[in-house]
MARSE-89446 format. One record per residue: y, x, z of N, C-alpha, C in turn. Coordinates in nm, 2 decimals, decimal comma. Last residue first. Example, Ala and Ser with C-alpha at 12.3 -4.5 7.8 and 13.67 -1.06 7.14 Angstrom:
2
    n_y    n_x    n_z   ca_y   ca_x   ca_z    c_y    c_x    c_z
  -0,22   1,28   0,71  -0,11   1,37   0,71   0,00   1,29   0,79
  -0,57   1,32   0,78  -0,45   1,23   0,78  -0,33   1,32   0,78
END
This chain:
84
    n_y    n_x    n_z   ca_y   ca_x   ca_z    c_y    c_x    c_z
  -0,65   0,20   1,92  -0,60   0,07   1,96  -0,71  -0,04   1,95
  -0,70   0,47   1,87  -0,79   0,40   1,95  -0,73   0,26   2,00
  -0,57   0,62   1,69  -0,51   0,62   1,82  -0,59   0,53   1,92
  -0,71   0,58   1,46  -0,70   0,72   1,51  -0,65   0,72   1,65
  -0,68   0,31   1,42  -0,82   0,36   1,45  -0,81   0,50   1,51
  -0,41   0,30   1,36  -0,46   0,22   1,47  -0,60   0,28   1,52
  -0,40   0,45   1,12  -0,33   0,50   1,24  -0,38   0,43   1,37
  -0,55   0,28   0,96  -0,60   0,41   0,99  -0,53   0,47   1,11
  -0,37   0,06   0,95  -0,51   0,04   1,00  -0,57   0,18   1,04
  -0,14   0,17   0,84  -0,14   0,12   0,98  -0,28   0,10   1,04
  -0,24   0,24   0,58  -0,19   0,34   0,67  -0,19   0,29   0,82
  -0,30  -0,02   0,49  -0,41   0,08   0,51  -0,37   0,19   0,60
  -0,04  -0,13   0,48  -0,15  -0,19   0,56  -0,26  -0,09   0,59
   0,06   0,04   0,28   0,12   0,04   0,42   0,02  -0,02   0,52
  -0,10  -0,04   0,07  -0,10   0,10   0,12  -0,04   0,11   0,26
  -0,04  -0,31   0,03  -0,17  -0,27   0,06  -0,18  -0,13   0,13
   0,24  -0,28  -0,03   0,20  -0,36   0,09   0,05  -0,32   0,13
   0,22  -0,13  -0,27   0,29  -0,08  -0,16   0,24  -0,15  -0,03
   0,07  -0,32  -0,43   0,02  -0,18  -0,40   0,08  -0,12  -0,28
   0,25  -0,53  -0,44   0,12  -0,55  -0,38   0,06  -0,42  -0,35
   0,46  -0,41  -0,58   0,48  -0,46  -0,44   0,35  -0,48  -0,37
   0,34  -0,36  -0,83   0,39  -0,25  -0,75   0,41  -0,29  -0,60
   0,28  -0,62  -0,91   0,17  -0,52  -0,89   0,22  -0,40  -0,80
   0,54  -0,72  -0,93   0,44  -0,78  -0,83   0,33  -0,68  -0,81
   0,65  -0,57  -1,14   0,71  -0,56  -1,01   0,61  -0,61  -0,90
   0,48  -0,65  -1,35   0,48  -0,51  -1,31   0,54  -0,50  -1,17
   0,54  -0,93  -1,36   0,40  -0,88  -1,34   0,40  -0,74  -1,29
   0,82  -0,93  -1,41   0,77  -0,98  -1,28   0,63  -0,93  -1,25
   0,98  -0,66  -1,57   0,88  -0,77  -1,58   0,83  -0,81  -1,44
   1,13  -0,43  -1,57   1,20  -0,56  -1,57   1,11  -0,68  -1,58
   0,95  -0,22  -1,58   1,02  -0,25  -1,45   1,10  -0,38  -1,45
   0,89  -0,22  -1,85   0,79  -0,27  -1,76   0,86  -0,31  -1,62
   1,12  -0,10  -1,96   1,08  -0,24  -2,01   0,98  -0,30  -1,90
   1,11   0,15  -1,83   1,23   0,06  -1,81   1,19  -0,09  -1,85
   0,88   0,26  -1,94   0,89   0,22  -1,80   1,00   0,13  -1,77
   0,96   0,29  -2,21   0,84   0,21  -2,17   0,85   0,17  -2,03
   1,20   0,45  -2,19   1,20   0,32  -2,24   1,08   0,23  -2,21
   1,32   0,62  -1,91   1,20   0,61  -2,00   1,19   0,47  -2,05
   1,52   0,58  -1,75   1,55   0,65  -1,87   1,43   0,66  -1,96
   1,42   0,46  -1,52   1,49   0,37  -1,62   1,52   0,44  -1,75
   1,11   0,54  -1,40   1,24   0,59  -1,45   1,30   0,50  -1,55
   0,95   0,43  -1,09   0,96   0,46  -1,24   1,10   0,51  -1,27
   0,93   0,42  -0,82   0,84   0,34  -0,90   0,85   0,36  -1,05
   0,93   0,60  -0,54   1,00   0,59  -0,67   0,90   0,53  -0,76
   0,97   0,56  -0,20   0,89   0,52  -0,31   0,97   0,52  -0,44
   0,96   0,75   0,08   1,05   0,72  -0,03   0,96   0,68  -0,15
   0,87   0,67   0,42   0,84   0,71   0,28   0,95   0,67   0,19
   0,82   0,74   0,77   0,90   0,69   0,66   0,85   0,75   0,52
   0,77   0,69   1,11   0,71   0,73   0,98   0,78   0,66   0,87
   1,09   0,73   1,27   0,96   0,66   1,25   0,90   0,71   1,13
   1,33   0,85   1,27   1,26   0,85   1,40   1,12   0,78   1,39
   1,46   1,06   1,03   1,40   0,94   1,06   1,32   0,95   1,18
   1,57   1,31   0,96   1,62   1,25   1,08   1,56   1,11   1,11
   1,55   1,25   0,62   1,58   1,35   0,72   1,63   1,28   0,85
   1,54   1,07   0,41   1,44   1,06   0,52   1,46   1,16   0,63
   1,74   1,14   0,23   1,74   1,00   0,28   1,64   0,98   0,40
   1,67   1,40   0,16   1,79   1,37   0,24   1,78   1,24   0,31
   1,35   1,53   0,20   1,43   1,44   0,12   1,55   1,39   0,21
   1,18   1,77   0,23   1,29   1,73   0,31   1,39   1,65   0,23
   0,84   1,66   0,14   0,97   1,74   0,12   1,08   1,69   0,21
   0,54   1,59  -0,03   0,62   1,60   0,10   0,74   1,68   0,06
   0,44   1,36  -0,27   0,50   1,49  -0,25   0,57   1,50  -0,11
   0,18   1,21  -0,44   0,27   1,20  -0,32   0,31   1,35  -0,29
   0,17   1,15  -0,79   0,12   1,20  -0,67   0,22   1,18  -0,56
   0,22   1,04  -1,03   0,29   1,16  -1,00   0,26   1,22  -0,87
   0,02   0,90  -1,25   0,02   0,91  -1,11   0,09   1,05  -1,08
   0,13   0,70  -1,52   0,10   0,83  -1,47   0,11   0,83  -1,32
  -0,02   0,44  -1,71   0,07   0,48  -1,60   0,03   0,61  -1,54
  -0,20   0,36  -1,89  -0,13   0,48  -1,93  -0,03   0,52  -1,82
  -0,31   0,11  -1,81  -0,39   0,23  -1,79  -0,32   0,36  -1,82
  -0,22  -0,15  -1,69  -0,13  -0,04  -1,75  -0,20   0,09  -1,73
  -0,41  -0,30  -1,57  -0,34  -0,36  -1,68  -0,26  -0,26  -1,75
  -0,53  -0,12  -1,38  -0,61  -0,21  -1,46  -0,54  -0,27  -1,58
  -0,31   0,04  -1,27  -0,40   0,09  -1,37  -0,48  -0,01  -1,45
  -0,18  -0,11  -1,06  -0,12  -0,09  -1,19  -0,22  -0,05  -1,30
  -0,34  -0,12  -0,83  -0,29  -0,24  -0,88  -0,23  -0,23  -1,03
  -0,40   0,15  -0,78  -0,51   0,05  -0,79  -0,46  -0,08  -0,85
  -0,15   0,26  -0,76  -0,23   0,29  -0,88  -0,34   0,19  -0,89
  -0,07   0,16  -0,51   0,01   0,12  -0,63  -0,08   0,15  -0,76
  -0,26   0,28  -0,34  -0,25   0,13  -0,36  -0,18   0,09  -0,48
  -0,19   0,55  -0,37  -0,32   0,50  -0,42  -0,32   0,35  -0,43
   0,06   0,54  -0,25   0,05   0,59  -0,39  -0,08   0,54  -0,44
  -0,01   0,46   0,01   0,08   0,38  -0,07   0,07   0,41  -0,22
  -0,17   0,67   0,10  -0,22   0,53   0,09  -0,14   0,44   0,00
END
């Protein structure tokens, strides 16, 4: 949900943004988490184009909006699945 949300906000203005997809894995930072957790990587500072974008407020706001929308969608889906 979060990955899709970010892409929905980024693609209209930045059509060349690559969707790296969501990947499960035993990421050290998430091991032992007692709640649903995600690790969001929004770009690479070593990539000149991404680095330049990451320093703009428009790009940052689009990423934040996509993450917030995705988390909201996840919570809505979870609520429906659990019958709240």
